[in-house]
FILUMNU-913389 format. One record per atom (N, C-alpha, C): x, y, z; residue in one letter. Coordinates in steps of 0.05 Angstrom, whole numbers, padded with zeros to 5 digits, always signed. Example, Ala and Ser with C-alpha at 12.3 -4.5 7.8 and 13.67 -1.06 7.14 Angstrom:
<recs>
+00264-00114+00156A/+00246-00090+00156A/+00264-00066+00156A/+00257-00045+00142S/+00273-00021+00143S/+00258+00001+00157S/
</recs>
This chain:
<recs>
-00491+03533+03289M/-00500+03549+03312M/-00526+03539+03323M/-00546+03532+03305M/-00571+03522+03315M/-00568+03495+03329M/-00548+03479+03319K/-00544+03453+03332K/-00535+03457+03361K/-00518+03478+03366R/-00509+03483+03393R/-00533+03491+03411R/-00551+03508+03400I/-00574+03516+03415I/-00592+03493+03421I/-00598+03476+03401L/-00615+03454+03405L/-00604+03434+03425L/-00578+03430+03425S/-00566+03410+03443S/-00567+03418+03472S/-00568+03444+03477C/-00568+03453+03505C/-00595+03461+03515C/-00615+03463+03498T/-00641+03474+03506T/-00654+03457+03527T/-00654+03430+03523A/-00667+03413+03542A/-00655+03415+03570A/-00628+03415+03570A/-00615+03417+03596A/-00619+03444+03609A/-00620+03465+03592A/-00623+03492+03603A/-00651+03498+03612A/-00671+03483+03604L/-00698+03488+03613L/-00700+03488+03643L/-00683+03471+03656A/-00684+03469+03685A/-00676+03495+03698A/-00661+03512+03684L/-00652+03537+03695L/-00675+03557+03700L/-00695+03555+03683A/-00717+03575+03684A/-00733+03574+03710A/-00734+03551+03723V/-00750+03549+03747V/-00740+03567+03770V/-00715+03576+03768A/-00703+03592+03789A/-00713+03621+03788A/-00727+03629+03767L/-00737+03656+03765L/-00761+03660+03784L/-00759+03680+03801T/-00782+03686+03818T/-00788+03715+03818T/-00813+03721+03824A/-00821+03749+03824A/-00814+03762+03851A/-00788+03767+03854C/-00778+03778+03878C/-00767+03806+03873C/-00757+03819+03893S/-00745+03845+03890S/-00715+03843+03886S/-00705+03848+03861P/-00677+03845+03856P/-00660+03865+03872P/-00637+03857+03880K/-00618+03875+03894K/-00597+03885+03875K/-00594+03910+03873T/-00574+03922+03855T/-00548+03926+03870T/-00526+03915+03859A/-00500+03917+03871A/-00487+03943+03862A/-00466+03953+03877P/-00452+03977+03868P/-00441+03973+03840P/-00442+03995+03825G/-00432+03994+03798G/-00452+03985+03777G/-00477+03980+03786G/-00498+03975+03767G/-00504+03945+03763G/-00488+03927+03773S/-00494+03899+03770S/-00516+03891+03789S/-00530+03869+03783A/-00552+03861+03800A/-00554+03831+03803A/-00566+03822+03824S/-00571+03794+03827S/-00598+03790+03840S/-00611+03767+03835S/-00637+03762+03846S/-00636+03754+03875S/-00652+03767+03891A/-00654+03759+03919A/-00671+03734+03922A/-00666+03718+03943P/-00682+03694+03947P/-00711+03701+03952P/-00729+03684+03944A/-00758+03689+03948A/-00763+03691+03978A/-00780+03711+03985S/-00786+03715+04013S/-00802+03693+04026S/-00816+03678+04009S/-00832+03656+04020S/-00832+03633+04000S/-00830+03609+04010S/-00829+03586+03992S/-00856+03583+03978S/-00877+03595+03989A/-00904+03594+03977A/-00908+03614+03955A/-00889+03632+03952E/-00892+03653+03932E/-00891+03641+03904E/-00910+03648+03887A/-00912+03637+03861A/-00888+03646+03844A/-00876+03627+03829P/-00854+03635+03811P/-00863+03653+03789P/-00846+03671+03781F/-00852+03689+03758F/-00850+03672+03733F/-00869+03676+03715V/-00870+03661+03690V/-00869+03681+03667V/-00850+03678+03650F/-00849+03694+03626F/-00868+03683+03605F/-00881+03701+03591T/-00898+03694+03568T/-00891+03712+03545T/-00901+03706+03522R/-00897+03723+03499R/-00908+03751+03504R/-00928+03753+03520E/-00941+03779+03525E/-00924+03796+03544E/-00910+03784+03563N/-00895+03801+03582N/-00865+03801+03577N/-00855+03785+03558L/-00827+03784+03553L/-00817+03812+03544L/-00796+03822+03555P/-00785+03848+03547P/-00778+03848+03517P/-00780+03872+03505R/-00772+03875+03477R/-00741+03875+03476R/-00729+03857+03461L/-00701+03852+03462L/-00687+03864+03437L/-00662+03871+03440D/-00645+03880+03418D/-00616+03875+03425D/-00598+03878+03406G/-00570+03874+03412G/-00552+03869+03389G/-00529+03859+03394S/-00509+03853+03373S/-00516+03827+03359S/-00508+03825+03334T/-00513+03800+03319T/-00499+03777+03333T/-00477+03782+03346S/-00462+03760+03360S/-00476+03750+03385S/-00497+03764+03395T/-00511+03755+03418T/-00538+03742+03410T/-00544+03741+03384V/-00569+03728+03375V/-00571+03700+03385V/-00550+03683+03383P/-00553+03655+03393P/-00560+03654+03422P/-00548+03671+03439L/-00554+03671+03467L/-00583+03679+03472L/-00591+03701+03459A/-00619+03710+03462A/-00639+03690+03453A/-00633+03675+03431T/-00650+03654+03421T/-00653+03632+03442T/-00631+03623+03453A/-00631+03602+03473A/-00646+03612+03498A/-00642+03637+03506M/-00655+03648+03529M/-00685+03649+03526M/-00695+03658+03503C/-00723+03659+03498C/-00735+03631+03497C/-00721+03612+03485A/-00731+03584+03484A/-00733+03573+03512A/-00713+03578+03529V/-00714+03568+03556V/-00737+03580+03572V/-00739+03606+03571L/-00758+03620+03588L/-00787+03617+03579L/-00791+03612+03554L/-00818+03609+03543L/-00825+03579+03540L/-00806+03561+03542G/-00811+03533+03538G/-00818+03526+03510G/-00806+03540+03491E/-00810+03536+03462E/-00784+03526+03449E/-00786+03516+03425E/-00762+03508+03410E/-00749+03533+03399E/-00722+03532+03395P/-00708+03555+03385P/-00719+03567+03360P/-00727+03550+03341E/-00737+03561+03315E/-00764+03575+03319E/-00778+03569+03341Q/-00804+03582+03346Q/-00801+03610+03357Q/-00778+03617+03368V/-00775+03643+03380V/-00759+03663+03363V/-00753+03655+03338S/-00737+03673+03321S/-00749+03700+03317S/-00776+03701+03318D/-00789+03727+03314D/-00784+03746+03337D/-00775+03736+03360L/-00769+03753+03384L/-00741+03763+03384L/-00724+03753+03366V/-00696+03759+03366V/-00687+03771+03339V/-00700+03793+03332S/-00693+03807+03307S/-00675+03831+03315S/-00649+03826+03317F/-00631+03846+03328F/-00621+03865+03307F/-00617+03890+03315S/-00610+03911+03296S/-00580+03919+03297S/-00563+03902+03310R/-00534+03906+03312R/-00527+03925+03335R/-00502+03926+03341T/-00493+03937+03367T/-00502+03966+03372T/-00491+03985+03356T/-00496+04013+03362T/-00525+04020+03359T/-00538+04010+03339Q/-00567+04016+03335Q/-00584+04005+03357Q/-00576+03983+03368S/-00592+03971+03390S/-00593+03990+03414S/-00571+04003+03420Y/-00571+04022+03442Y/-00588+04047+03435Y/-00586+04055+03410R/-00604+04078+03402R/-00633+04071+03406R/-00640+04046+03399N/-00668+04037+03402N/-00676+04036+03431N/-00657+04028+03448L/-00663+04027+03477L/-00668+04056+03487L/-00650+04074+03480M/-00653+04102+03490M/-00678+04115+03479M/-00687+04107+03455A/-00711+04118+03443A/-00737+04106+03454A/-00734+04086+03472G/-00757+04073+03483G/-00770+04052+03466G/-00755+04044+03445E/-00766+04024+03426E/-00759+03996+03434E/-00740+03992+03453R/-00733+03966+03464R/-00730+03969+03494R/-00733+03946+03508D/-00731+03946+03537D/-00705+03936+03548D/-00692+03917+03534L/-00667+03905+03544L/-00649+03899+03520L/-00624+03905+03524V/-00604+03901+03502V/-00582+03882+03512V/-00574+03864+03495L/-00551+03846+03499L/-00531+03853+03477L/-00509+03867+03484A/-00492+03878+03463A/-00464+03884+03472A/-00447+03886+03453A/-00420+03896+03458A/-00421+03926+03462A/-00399+03939+03466E/-00398+03968+03471E/-00405+03982+03445E/-00422+04003+03446P/-00429+04018+03422P/-00407+04037+03413P/-00411+04051+03391E/-00393+04072+03382E/-00390+04093+03403E/-00368+04107+03403E/-00361+04126+03424E/-00383+04147+03427E/-00395+04157+03406E/-00415+04178+03407E/-00440+04168+03423E/-00448+04143+03418V/-00472+04132+03431V/-00465+04125+03460V/-00441+04115+03465L/-00432+04110+03492L/-00432+04135+03509L/-00423+04157+03497K/-00422+04182+03511K/-00450+04191+03518K/-00469+04187+03500Q/-00497+04195+03505Q/-00509+04178+03528Q/-00503+04153+03528L/-00512+04136+03550L/-00502+04146+03577L/-00477+04154+03578Q/-00465+04164+03602Q/-00476+04191+03610Q/-00480+04208+03591E/-00490+04235+03597E/-00519+04235+03606E/-00535+04217+03595E/-00563+04216+03604E/-00565+04205+03632E/-00547+04187+03640G/-00543+04180+03668G/-00564+04161+03680G/-00582+04150+03665H/-00602+04133+03677H/-00603+04105+03663H/-00580+04097+03652W/-00579+04071+03639W/-00560+04052+03655W/-00570+04028+03660L/-00553+04007+03671L/-00542+03991+03648L/-00516+03988+03646Y/-00504+03970+03626Y/-00482+03956+03640Y/-00487+03931+03646T/-00469+03915+03663T/-00458+03891+03648T/-00432+03886+03650P/-00420+03863+03636P/-00432+03837+03645P/-00440+03820+03626F/-00449+03793+03633F/-00431+03772+03621F/-00414+03779+03602A/-00395+03760+03590A/-00372+03777+03579A/-00350+03763+03574T/-00326+03776+03563T/-00323+03767+03534T/-00320+03786+03517D/-00316+03780+03488D/-00286+03785+03481D/-00277+03774+03459A/-00250+03779+03450A/-00251+03783+03420A/-00235+03801+03410L/-00232+03805+03381L/-00209+03787+03372L/-00215+03770+03353V/-00194+03752+03343V/-00190+03755+03313V/-00166+03749+03305F/-00159+03751+03276F/-00158+03724+03264F/-00170+03722+03240V/-00172+03696+03226V/-00160+03698+03198V/-00148+03676+03190V/-00137+03673+03163V/-00146+03646+03152V/-00142+03642+03126N/-00148+03616+03114N/-00130+03595+03127N/-00141+03571+03131Q/-00126+03550+03144Q/-00100+03543+03130Q/-00097+03550+03105D/-00073+03543+03090D/-00051+03564+03093D/-00057+03586+03107N/-00037+03606+03111N/-00017+03596+03132N/+00009+03596+03127P/+00028+03585+03146P/+00033+03602+03170P/+00024+03627+03170V/+00028+03645+03193V/+00009+03636+03216V/+00020+03633+03240D/+00004+03626+03264D/+00002+03648+03284D/+00020+03667+03283N/+00022+03688+03304N/+00029+03714+03291N/+00017+03736+03302L/+00025+03763+03295L/+00029+03779+03320L/+00047+03798+03319T/+00049+03817+03342T/+00028+03839+03338T/+00023+03853+03359L/+00005+03876+03358L/+00015+03896+03337L/+00040+03902+03337E/+00051+03921+03318E/+00048+03911+03289E/+00051+03886+03285Q/+00047+03875+03258Q/+00018+03878+03249Q/-00001+03872+03267V/-00029+03876+03260V/-00035+03905+03253V/-00025+03923+03270Q/-00030+03951+03264Q/-00019+03959+03237Q/+00005+03950+03231K/+00018+03958+03206K/+00004+03945+03182K/-00007+03922+03185I/-00023+03910+03164I/-00047+03927+03158I/-00060+03937+03178Y/-00084+03952+03174Y/-00080+03982+03168Y/-00056+03992+03172T/-00049+04019+03163T/-00037+04018+03135T/-00031+03994+03125G/-00020+03992+03098G/+00010+03992+03097G/+00023+03992+03120E/+00053+03991+03121E/+00064+03964+03114E/+00050+03943+03123I/+00058+03916+03116I/+00038+03906+03095I/+00048+03897+03072T/+00029+03891+03050T/+00033+03863+03039T/+00053+03848+03048N/+00058+03822+03038N/+00063+03802+03061N/+00052+03778+03059W/+00054+03759+03080W/+00083+03751+03086W/+00101+03753+03066K/+00129+03746+03071K/+00142+03765+03091K/+00131+03788+03095E/+00142+03807+03115E/+00137+03798+03144E/+00118+03779+03147V/+00112+03770+03174V/+00116+03739+03176V/+00133+03729+03159G/+00140+03700+03160G/+00123+03682+03143G/+00107+03693+03125G/+00089+03677+03109G/+00098+03675+03080G/+00080+03667+03063S/+00086+03664+03035S/+00087+03691+03021S/+00097+03690+02996D/+00099+03714+02980D/+00072+03720+02967D/+00054+03731+02984L/+00027+03737+02975L/+00019+03765+02985L/+00005+03780+02969D/-00006+03806+02979D/-00026+03800+03001D/-00025+03817+03022I/-00044+03815+03044I/-00070+03830+03037I/-00092+03817+03041V/-00119+03829+03036V/-00132+03832+03064V/-00131+03855+03076P/-00142+03858+03103P/-00171+03868+03103P/-00189+03850+03111F/-00218+03856+03112F/-00224+03871+03138F/-00244+03890+03136Q/-00254+03904+03159Q/-00284+03901+03160Q/-00297+03913+03180R/-00326+03914+03180R/-00335+03943+03176R/-00361+03946+03172N/-00372+03973+03168N/-00374+03988+03194N/-00373+04015+03192Q/-00376+04032+03215Q/-00403+04026+03229Q/-00403+04025+03255G/-00428+04018+03270G/-00429+03989+03278G/-00414+03972+03265A/-00413+03944+03273A/-00397+03942+03299A/-00406+03925+03317G/-00392+03922+03342G/-00364+03914+03339G/-00358+03896+03320S/-00330+03886+03317S/-00312+03908+03306S/-00323+03926+03290Q/-00307+03948+03279Q/-00301+03968+03302Q/-00320+03973+03319T/-00315+03990+03342T/-00294+03978+03360T/-00295+03952+03365M/-00275+03938+03381M/-00248+03940+03368M/-00247+03936+03342F/-00222+03936+03327F/-00208+03963+03330F/-00223+03985+03325E/-00211+04011+03326E/-00202+04019+03354E/-00217+04010+03374K/-00211+04017+03402K/-00188+04000+03413K/-00190+03973+03409L/-00172+03955+03422L/-00146+03950+03407L/-00147+03951+03381V/-00124+03944+03364V/-00110+03969+03353V/-00125+03987+03341M/-00112+04009+03327M/-00103+04031+03347M/-00117+04033+03369D/-00107+04051+03391D/-00100+04079+03381D/-00119+04091+03367G/-00116+04118+03358G/-00105+04120+03329G/-00093+04099+03319Q/-00084+04099+03291Q/-00108+04095+03272Q/-00107+04107+03249S/-00129+04104+03230S/-00123+04081+03211S/-00141+04062+03209P/-00137+04041+03189P/-00139+04053+03161P/-00126+04040+03142M/-00127+04050+03115M/-00155+04048+03104M/-00161+04064+03085E/-00188+04064+03073E/-00189+04040+03054E/-00207+04021+03061A/-00208+03996+03047A/-00228+03998+03024A/-00223+03983+03002P/-00243+03982+02981P/-00270+03971+02992P/-00291+03978+02980E/-00318+03969+02989E/-00320+03939+02990E/-00307+03926+02972A/-00308+03896+02971A/-00294+03884+02995A/-00277+03899+03009W/-00263+03889+03032W/-00277+03896+03058W/-00302+03905+03056I/-00317+03913+03080I/-00344+03899+03079I/-00346+03873+03086P/-00371+03859+03086P/-00390+03871+03106P/-00416+03869+03101D/-00436+03882+03118D/-00447+03863+03140D/-00434+03840+03143S/-00442+03822+03164S/-00418+03806+03173S/-00420+03795+03198M/-00398+03779+03208M/-00394+03754+03191M/-00417+03742+03184Q/-00415+03718+03168Q/-00402+03724+03141Q/-00409+03747+03130G/-00397+03755+03104G/-00367+03758+03106G/-00357+03769+03128L/-00328+03772+03132L/-00315+03744+03134L/-00327+03727+03150I/-00315+03700+03154I/-00314+03686+03127I/-00335+03687+03112D/-00336+03674+03086D/-00315+03685+03067D/-00312+03712+03068A/-00293+03725+03050A/-00264+03717+03056A/-00257+03716+03081V/-00230+03708+03089V/-00225+03679+03081V/-00244+03663+03085R/-00241+03634+03079R/-00238+03629+03049R/-00252+03645+03032Q/-00254+03638+03004Q/-00240+03657+02985Q/-00228+03679+02995Y/-00218+03700+02978Y/-00199+03690+02956Y/-00207+03692+02932D/-00191+03687+02908D/-00178+03659+02909D/-00189+03641+02924N/-00179+03614+02927N/-00149+03613+02936N/-00142+03634+02952T/-00114+03635+02962T/-00116+03642+02992T/-00095+03638+03007P/-00094+03646+03035P/-00085+03675+03039P/-00094+03693+03022S/-00084+03720+03023S/-00098+03737+03044S/-00122+03730+03051A/-00139+03748+03067A/-00135+03745+03097A/-00140+03766+03111I/-00141+03767+03140I/-00165+03783+03148I/-00178+03776+03170G/-00201+03791+03180G/-00203+03787+03210G/-00223+03800+03221F/-00227+03797+03250F/-00257+03791+03255F/-00261+03777+03277T/-00288+03770+03286T/-00287+03768+03316T/-00310+03762+03328V/-00310+03758+03357V/-00304+03729+03363V/-00294+03724+03387Y/-00286+03697+03395Y/-00309+03677+03392Y/-00333+03686+03398Y/-00356+03668+03398Y/-00358+03655+03370Y/-00357+03671+03349Y/-00359+03660+03322Y/-00335+03643+03315Y/-00312+03652+03322A/-00287+03637+03315A/-00286+03610+03329A/-00300+03608+03351N/-00300+03583+03367N/-00322+03564+03359N/-00339+03573+03340D/-00361+03556+03330D/-00350+03538+03308D/-00352+03512+03311M/-00338+03494+03293M/-00348+03496+03264M/-00374+03501+03261E/-00385+03504+03234E/-00375+03530+03220E/-00376+03552+03235K/-00368+03577+03224K/-00337+03578+03219K/-00322+03565+03237A/-00293+03566+03236A/-00281+03546+03216A/-00297+03530+03204Q/-00287+03510+03185Q/-00272+03524+03162Q/-00247+03516+03157G/-00231+03528+03136G/-00215+03552+03145G/-00217+03560+03170L/-00204+03583+03181L/-00184+03575+03202L/-00165+03593+03208K/-00146+03590+03230K/-00146+03615+03246K/-00148+03613+03272V/-00147+03636+03290V/-00118+03641+03298V/-00109+03666+03295L/-00082+03672+03301L/-00077+03679+03330L/-00054+03671+03340S/-00044+03681+03366S/-00035+03710+03363S/-00037+03725+03384I/-00027+03753+03384I/-00005+03755+03406I/+00018+03763+03397D/+00041+03764+03416D/+00045+03738+03431D/+00040+03716+03416G/+00045+03689+03428G/+00022+03678+03445G/+00000+03693+03447V/-00022+03684+03464V/-00046+03677+03446V/-00055+03652+03447A/-00079+03644+03432A/-00104+03650+03448A/-00125+03659+03434P/-00150+03664+03449P/-00164+03638+03457P/-00173+03637+03482S/-00187+03614+03493S/-00204+03624+03516S/-00221+03607+03526S/-00237+03615+03550S/-00218+03622+03573S/-00196+03607+03576Q/-00178+03613+03598Q/-00163+03639+03594Q/-00152+03644+03570T/-00136+03668+03566T/-00154+03693+03565T/-00179+03689+03558I/-00198+03711+03559I/-00206+03718+03587I/-00211+03697+03603R/-00219+03701+03631R/-00196+03713+03647R/-00171+03703+03643D/-00149+03713+03659D/-00136+03738+03648D/-00145+03748+03625G/-00136+03773+03614G/-00110+03772+03600G/-00099+03748+03595S/-00073+03747+03581S/-00076+03751+03551S/-00099+03745+03540Y/-00103+03752+03512Y/-00110+03782+03510Y/-00098+03796+03491P/-00099+03826+03493P/-00124+03840+03485P/-00140+03829+03466F/-00162+03845+03455F/-00189+03837+03467F/-00194+03847+03491L/-00218+03839+03506L/-00238+03862+03508L/-00264+03855+03508N/-00285+03875+03510N/-00309+03861+03522N/-00324+03874+03540P/-00348+03860+03551P/-00372+03860+03533P/-00389+03840+03537Y/-00417+03841+03529Y/-00433+03853+03552Y/-00451+03871+03546Y/-00467+03884+03567Y/-00496+03876+03564Y/-00509+03875+03587V/-00539+03874+03588V/-00547+03902+03598V/-00564+03915+03583A/-00571+03943+03588A/-00601+03947+03590A/-00609+03963+03610I/-00637+03971+03614I/-00637+04000+03625I/-00660+04012+03626D/-00664+04037+03640D/-00663+04031+03670D/-00647+04045+03685Q/-00644+04039+03714Q/-00669+04046+03730Q/-00687+04061+03718N/-00713+04068+03731N/-00734+04046+03727N/-00727+04025+03713T/-00746+04003+03709T/-00754+03991+03736T/-00779+03988+03742P/-00788+03978+03768P/-00776+03950+03775P/-00770+03946+03800A/-00757+03922+03809A/-00773+03896+03803A/-00799+03899+03803D/-00816+03875+03799D/-00825+03872+03770D/-00814+03888+03752S/-00822+03887+03724S/-00808+03863+03710S/-00819+03852+03688P/-00806+03831+03673P/-00778+03839+03663P/-00775+03865+03656T/-00749+03874+03645T/-00728+03872+03667T/-00734+03882+03691R/-00714+03881+03712R/-00709+03852+03721R/-00730+03836+03722I/-00726+03808+03730I/-00708+03794+03710I/-00712+03799+03684L/-00695+03786+03664L/-00666+03797+03665L/-00663+03822+03670Y/-00636+03834+03673Y/-00622+03820+03696Y/-00635+03816+03719D/-00622+03803+03742D/-00616+03774+03735D/-00634+03761+03720W/-00630+03733+03713W/-00605+03729+03695W/-00602+03747+03676V/-00578+03745+03658V/-00553+03746+03674V/-00552+03763+03695L/-00529+03767+03712L/-00526+03746+03734L/-00547+03731+03739G/-00547+03712+03761G/-00537+03685+03752G/-00537+03665+03770P/-00525+03639+03763P/-00538+03625+03740P/-00565+03627+03737E/-00578+03613+03715E/-00571+03625+03688E/-00572+03651+03687G/-00565+03664+03662G/-00536+03660+03654G/-00518+03661+03674Q/-00490+03657+03669Q/-00484+03628+03660Q/-00498+03609+03672K/-00495+03581+03663K/-00504+03578+03634K/-00526+03590+03627L/-00536+03588+03600L/-00516+03601+03580L/-00504+03624+03588A/-00484+03637+03571A/-00460+03618+03567A/-00451+03605+03588A/-00429+03586+03585A/-00436+03563+03568A/-00460+03552+03571M/-00469+03529+03555M/-00471+03537+03525M/-00476+03562+03520E/-00479+03571+03492E/-00452+03579+03480E/-00430+03577+03495G/-00404+03582+03484G/-00392+03609+03489G/-00405+03625+03506Y/-00395+03651+03514Y/-00377+03648+03539Y/-00362+03669+03545V/-00345+03668+03569V/-00358+03686+03591V/-00373+03674+03609P/-00388+03690+03629P/-00370+03703+03649P/-00380+03725+03661V/-00363+03739+03681V/-00362+03725+03707V/-00382+03708+03713M/-00383+03695+03739M/-00364+03671+03739M/-00349+03669+03760E/-00330+03647+03762E/-00344+03620+03767E/-00333+03599+03757G/-00342+03572+03764G/-00367+03562+03751G/-00375+03575+03728V/-00399+03565+03714V/-00393+03554+03687V/-00368+03552+03679D/-00361+03541+03653D/-00369+03511+03651D/
</recs>
């Protein structure tokens, strides 16, 4: 992951010069873009450690936030790690609403917190990239594809052996994530669709995305396990080593199938702030930058699927 950040940081530094202290224009629906500077003589806005917004978000957006801070501050990625101590998806929104953070980069929170955001009515949370939930197995598992119904039945406990879905005669070990994790929220919303997953043993519920990936890869030295992660992690060569990403209903996850919507399990990443944040504040300027061409290019360079067309 760090290799990816280091490789793109030098090229991405050029993106930062486009930031200007201008009045951002907010588009219908909460999205925003930076207006051109009113005068070529206007001094560019410069982010410093003192004025950088307090950030939070999903663990899966840590690499993007790290690259972003490195670019905007002109520091090396390892030097900005103290600015990117994220508290995971749902808690990051709680921290934003409590006034403890200024800007969040995260997947959708749990339903209760999402409802609170909507009811309070003064939060902007705008998609800046599209995420996908993907299912991974050990690379030695002969199964390449599952249907949605098969995935659901595996996680309700109705399908318990890989031979039932065209694989070897091995018990299926379906890993989940803990409640409050962004990927668990995505799984229950996008995959289970109102069905309750079976109650898994504690050992089958790793408390981190990396823990789940490692568990699926190494479980009992057999290809018995299945788990889910976000596309970003599954597309990282170092993290994906020893794993195979499954197609769902014959569609493999890729930047193309995520962008065109043919892969089924899609969910946005949001950039969120208080909508009452002043237009000339560092928080609002950064929000606009994430949604603008420079921020979208950086997201693409870091391996995410940005919402803006033509920046891959």
